[in-house]
C-alpha positions in Angstrom: -53.6 -91.2 -91.4 -55.4 -90.6 -88.3 -56.4 -87.6 -86.7 -55.7 -89.4 -83.6 -51.9 -89.2 -84.2 -50.2 -86.2 -82.6 -53.6 -84.8 -82.2 -54.0 -83.0 -78.4 -57.9 -83.2 -78.5 -57.5 -86.8 -79.6 -60.2 -88.0 -77.0 -62.7 -85.3 -77.2 -62.6 -85.6 -81.3 -63.5 -89.1 -80.9 -66.5 -88.4 -78.1 -67.9 -85.5 -80.3 -68.0 -88.3 -83.3 -69.7 -90.6 -81.1 -72.1 -88.1 -79.6 -72.9 -86.9 -83.2 -73.5 -90.1 -84.7 -75.7 -91.3 -81.9 -77.9 -88.2 -82.3 -77.8 -88.8 -86.0 -79.7 -91.9 -85.1 -82.1 -90.6 -83.5 -82.8 -87.8 -86.1 -82.9 -90.3 -89.1 -85.6 -92.1 -87.1 -87.8 -89.1 -86.4 -87.2 -88.0 -90.3 -88.6 -91.4 -91.7 -91.7 -91.2 -89.5 -92.5 -87.3 -90.7 -91.8 -88.9 -94.5 -94.0 -91.7 -94.0 -96.8 -89.7 -92.2 -96.8 -86.7 -94.5 -96.4 -84.3 -91.6 -95.4 -80.7 -93.0 -94.0 -78.1 -90.8 -97.1 -76.0 -90.7 -99.4 -78.6 -89.8 -97.3 -80.0 -86.9 -93.9 -78.9 -85.7 -93.9 -81.5 -82.8 -91.8 -84.2 -84.5 -88.8 -81.9 -85.6 -89.4 -80.4 -81.9 -88.9 -83.9 -80.3 -85.9 -84.8 -82.9 -84.2 -81.4 -81.8 -84.3 -81.6 -78.0 -83.3 -85.4 -78.4 -80.5 -84.8 -80.2 -79.5 -82.2 -77.8 -79.9 -85.0 -74.7 -77.7 -87.4 -76.5 -75.0 -85.5 -77.7 -74.9 -84.0 -73.9 -75.0 -87.5 -72.4 -72.0 -88.6 -74.8 -70.0 -86.2 -74.1 -70.5 -86.4 -70.4 -69.7 -90.0 -70.3 -66.8 -90.1 -73.1 -65.0 -86.6 -73.0 -61.9 -86.3 -70.5 -63.4 -84.6 -67.3 -62.5 -80.8 -67.0 -63.8 -78.7 -64.2 -67.1 -78.2 -65.2 -69.1 -79.2 -67.8 -70.6 -76.4 -70.2 -72.5 -76.3 -73.7 -73.4 -73.8 -75.6 -76.7 -74.7 -77.5 -79.7 -73.7 -79.0 -82.5 -75.4 -76.8 -83.6 -75.0 -73.0 -86.2 -76.7 -71.3 -88.5 -73.9 -70.7 -91.1 -74.6 -73.1 -91.1 -78.3 -71.9 -91.9 -77.1 -68.5 -95.3 -75.5 -69.4 -98.5 -76.5 -69.4 -99.9 -78.1 -72.5 -96.1 -79.6 -73.1 -96.8 -83.1 -71.4 -97.2 -84.9 -74.8 -94.1 -83.8 -76.4 -92.2 -84.1 -72.8 -93.6 -87.8 -72.9 -92.4 -88.2 -76.6 -89.0 -87.1 -76.1 -88.2 -89.3 -73.2 -89.5 -92.7 -74.9 -87.5 -91.7 -77.9 -84.0 -90.9 -76.3 -84.2 -93.7 -74.1 -85.2 -95.9 -77.0 -82.4 -94.9 -78.8 -80.1 -95.6 -75.9 -81.4 -99.2 -75.3 -81.0 -100.0 -79.4 -77.4 -98.7 -79.3 -76.7 -100.7 -76.5 -73.6 -98.7 -75.1 -74.9 -97.2 -72.0 -77.4 -98.8 -69.6 -79.0 -95.5 -68.5 -82.9 -94.7 -68.4 -83.8 -91.0 -68.6 -87.0 -90.2 -66.6 -88.9 -87.0 -67.6 -86.9 -84.5 -64.9 -83.7 -86.0 -66.1 -84.6 -85.2 -69.8 -85.4 -81.5 -68.5 -82.2 -81.5 -66.5 -80.2 -82.7 -69.4 -81.7 -80.2 -72.2 -80.6 -77.6 -69.6 -76.7 -78.7 -69.7 -77.0 -76.3 -72.9 -77.6 -72.9 -71.4 -73.5 -72.2 -70.9 -73.3 -68.7 -72.6 -69.6 -69.8 -73.5 -66.8 -67.0 -73.6 -63.3 -66.1 -74.1 -62.1 -68.5 -70.9 -62.3 -72.4 -70.1 -63.8 -75.2 -72.8 -67.3 -75.2 -73.8 -68.8 -77.6 -76.1 -71.1 -75.9 -78.9 -74.0 -77.3 -80.5 -76.7 -76.9 -82.9 -78.8 -80.0 -82.5 -80.6 -79.8 -85.9 -79.1 -77.6 -88.2 -81.6 -77.2 -91.1 -85.1 -77.5 -89.8 -86.6 -76.7 -93.3 -84.2 -79.5 -94.8 -85.0 -81.8 -91.9 -89.0 -81.5 -92.6 -88.2 -81.9 -96.4 -86.3 -85.2 -96.3 -83.4 -83.1 -97.1 -80.1 -81.7 -95.7 -79.4 -81.3 -92.6 -76.7 -81.3 -90.0 -75.7 -82.0 -86.4 -72.7 -79.9 -85.9 -70.9 -79.7 -82.9 -67.7 -77.8 -81.9 -65.3 -77.1 -79.2 -64.2 -74.0 -77.8 -61.0 -73.5 -76.0 -60.2 -70.0 -74.6 -62.2 -68.3 -77.0 -60.6 -70.7 -80.4 -62.5 -73.3 -81.9 -60.2 -76.2 -81.8 -62.5 -79.2 -82.9 -65.4 -79.3 -84.9 -67.8 -82.4 -86.2 -70.4 -82.5 -88.7 -72.6 -85.3 -89.0 -74.7 -85.1 -92.1 -77.5 -87.7 -92.7 -78.5 -87.1 -95.9 -75.1 -85.8 -97.9 -73.6 -88.4 -100.2 -69.8 -89.6 -99.3 -69.8 -88.5 -102.8 -69.4 -85.3 -104.6 -73.0 -83.3 -104.9 -71.3 -81.7 -107.6 -74.1 -79.1 -109.0 -77.0 -81.0 -108.5 -78.8 -78.3 -105.9 -78.3 -80.3 -103.1 -79.7 -83.8 -104.2 -77.0 -86.6 -104.1 -76.2 -89.2 -106.9 -76.3 -93.1 -106.1 -73.7 -92.8 -103.6 -73.6 -94.4 -100.5 -75.3 -91.5 -98.0 -74.4 -90.3 -94.5 -71.4 -88.0 -94.5 -69.4 -87.6 -90.9 -67.0 -84.6 -91.1 -64.2 -83.8 -88.6 -61.3 -81.4 -88.2 -59.1 -80.6 -85.3 -56.8 -77.5 -85.1 -53.6 -78.1 -86.9 -54.5 -81.7 -87.8 -56.5 -81.1 -91.1 -60.3 -82.0 -92.0 -61.6 -86.0 -92.4 -64.8 -87.6 -93.8 -66.1 -90.7 -93.3 -69.3 -92.6 -93.6 -72.0 -92.1 -90.6 -72.0 -96.0 -90.8 -68.2 -96.2 -90.2 -65.7 -96.3 -92.8 -62.0 -95.5 -92.9 -61.6 -91.2 -92.4 -60.3 -89.8 -95.8 -58.3 -86.7 -95.5 -60.5 -83.7 -97.2 -59.4 -80.4 -99.2 -61.1 -77.5 -100.7 -61.0 -77.3 -104.3 -57.8 -75.2 -105.9 -59.6 -73.1 -108.6 -58.1 -70.0 -108.9 -60.4 -68.6 -111.6 -63.9 -67.5 -110.3 -65.6 -68.4 -113.9 -64.9 -71.9 -113.1 -66.6 -71.5 -109.4 -69.8 -72.9 -108.1 -71.2 -71.4 -105.0 -73.7 -72.7 -101.9 -75.8 -70.3 -100.3 -79.0 -71.6 -98.2 -81.4 -73.2 -99.6 -84.3 -71.3 -98.4 -84.7 -67.8 -100.0 -85.8 -66.2 -96.4 -82.2 -67.4 -95.0 -80.3 -65.1 -97.2 -80.0 -61.9 -99.8 -80.0 -63.4 -103.0 -79.8 -60.6 -104.6 -76.8 -59.3 -103.0 -75.3 -63.2 -103.7 -76.3 -63.1 -107.5 -74.7 -59.1 -107.8 -71.8 -61.0 -106.2 -71.7 -63.8 -108.4 -71.8 -61.5 -111.4 -68.9 -59.3 -110.7 -67.0 -62.5 -110.5 -68.1 -63.7 -113.5 -69.3 -67.0 -112.2 -71.1 -69.4 -114.7 -72.9 -72.0 -112.6 -76.0 -71.6 -111.0 -75.5 -71.6 -107.3 -75.9 -75.1 -105.7 -78.7 -74.3 -102.8 -78.4 -76.5 -99.3 -79.5 -76.3 -96.1 -77.5 -76.1 -93.0 -73.6 -76.5 -92.6 -73.9 -79.7 -94.7 -72.7 -76.6 -97.3 -69.8 -76.3 -95.0 -68.5 -79.9 -95.1 -69.5 -80.2 -99.0 -67.0 -76.9 -99.7 -64.2 -78.5 -97.3 -64.0 -81.8 -99.6 -64.1 -79.5 -102.9 -67.6 -80.1 -104.5 -67.8 -76.4 -105.2 -65.4 -73.2 -104.6 -67.2 -70.6 -102.5 -70.0 -70.3 -99.7 -71.7 -66.6 -99.4 -73.9 -66.1 -96.3 -75.7 -62.5 -96.1 -78.6 -62.8 -93.4 -81.3 -60.0 -93.7 -80.7 -56.5 -91.4 -80.8 -57.0 -87.9 -80.5 -61.0 -87.7 -77.4 -62.1 -85.6 -75.5 -65.0 -86.5 -75.1 -67.7 -83.5 -71.9 -69.2 -82.7 -73.6 -72.7 -83.0 -74.7 -72.4 -86.7 -70.9 -72.1 -88.1 -68.5 -73.1 -85.3 -68.1 -76.5 -86.1 -68.5 -75.7 -90.4 -65.6 -73.3 -90.1 -63.3 -75.4 -88.8 -63.7 -78.2 -91.1 -63.3 -75.4 -94.1 -60.4 -73.9 -92.8 -58.5 -76.8 -91.8 -59.3 -78.1 -95.1 -57.1 -75.4 -96.7 -60.0 -72.5 -96.9 -60.4 -69.4 -95.4 -64.0 -68.8 -93.8 -64.3 -64.8 -93.0 -67.0 -61.9 -92.6 -67.4 -59.5 -95.2 -64.6 -57.6 -94.5 -62.0 -60.3 -94.3 -62.1 -60.6 -90.8 -61.9 -64.1 -88.6 -64.9 -65.4 -87.4 -64.9 -64.2 -83.4 -66.2 -67.3 -81.3 -65.5 -66.0 -77.7 -67.9 -63.1 -76.9 -70.9 -65.7 -75.9 -74.0 -66.9 -78.1 -73.5 -64.6 -80.8 -71.1 -63.6 -83.7 -71.2 -60.0 -83.7 -69.5 -59.4 -87.5 -69.8 -57.3 -90.7 -72.6 -58.1 -92.6 -72.2 -61.5 -93.7 -69.9 -64.9 -93.9 -67.8 -65.7 -97.0 -65.9 -69.0 -97.5 -63.7 -70.3 -99.9 -59.9 -71.1 -101.0 -57.0 -69.2 -100.5 -56.3 -68.4 -104.4 -59.9 -67.2 -104.6 -60.4 -65.3 -101.6 -58.8 -61.6 -102.6 -61.1 -61.5 -106.1 -64.1 -62.8 -103.7 -63.8 -60.3 -100.9 -63.0 -57.3 -103.6 -66.3 -58.5 -105.4 -68.4 -58.7 -102.1 -67.6 -55.2 -101.3 -68.1 -53.8 -104.8 -71.8 -55.5 -104.5 -72.1 -54.5 -101.0 -71.4 -50.5 -102.1 -73.1 -50.7 -105.2 -76.2 -52.0 -102.9 -76.2 -49.2 -100.1 -75.7 -46.8 -103.3 -78.9 -47.8 -104.7 -80.4 -47.7 -101.6 -79.9 -44.2 -100.8 -79.0 -42.3 -104.3 -78.7 -39.1 -102.7 
């Protein structure tokens, strides 16, 4: 069944899917070039910078062309044009302009040509602060930069906030298998690659091929015994407290090793039942941004799962560009959540006691 039937956000959903699909094409072209030329993150960040900005511009363009017009267009996104307006950024700006225009021509939907000033202006469409009233698109143009540079998992993550609530989310995951990734540490089997997850409030969650295929309803796994559960965490050790996630897994009796994947692709994989638990505990002082979780969280909740902070509170996306939350983010199915929450709180308590023995 299509989400369009009885979906109050059907037009916005169609625009969002089109936007991330076009952005994904640009990102795939850049990633291919990076892998062919052997560029590594330390040597040269410019290719991923070009893809990041290019992705944001294309999403902004499609939403403005396709989404139903509201009083004003508002997008909360990661990038702004400040760096590109500085001296020495001319070459990168030139590359972004060229790549965006090439992608638009190849796609053939729009007869639009961006000047450099038009590019800078389109990037700054993402400078909104969001908040509790009105409608705001929320975008991470490339979520999982390290994965992108390695030729691994990344996502173009787009959500819609309406009066402070996430009502719609799409995740384009160009390198994620359409079939289950199982316990392959983020690798894919021989299945078709390129998954597009989507969810609208009250209408469930779906996955389809990024290349276009009938959408399939998805749901989180029904495992109720933590011993049988596997969990997802960040691929990069620097992104989360692995000692803490290890303690939580131990308290629960989880047997399987963690599946480590970059980006919100983890939310998509969890939503279709590839694993049972997602844990994210960033280092102290790190503030989560709303674009890192808005799209992924609604895909999981509409697939029948739960996404909360470490105290079991719902995530609040209405406070601007940041999520102020307790300690970390946990996602799982309804059956496992009570025991997972208890394990999380026990592990945090243990860790705090160890840190201050007095």
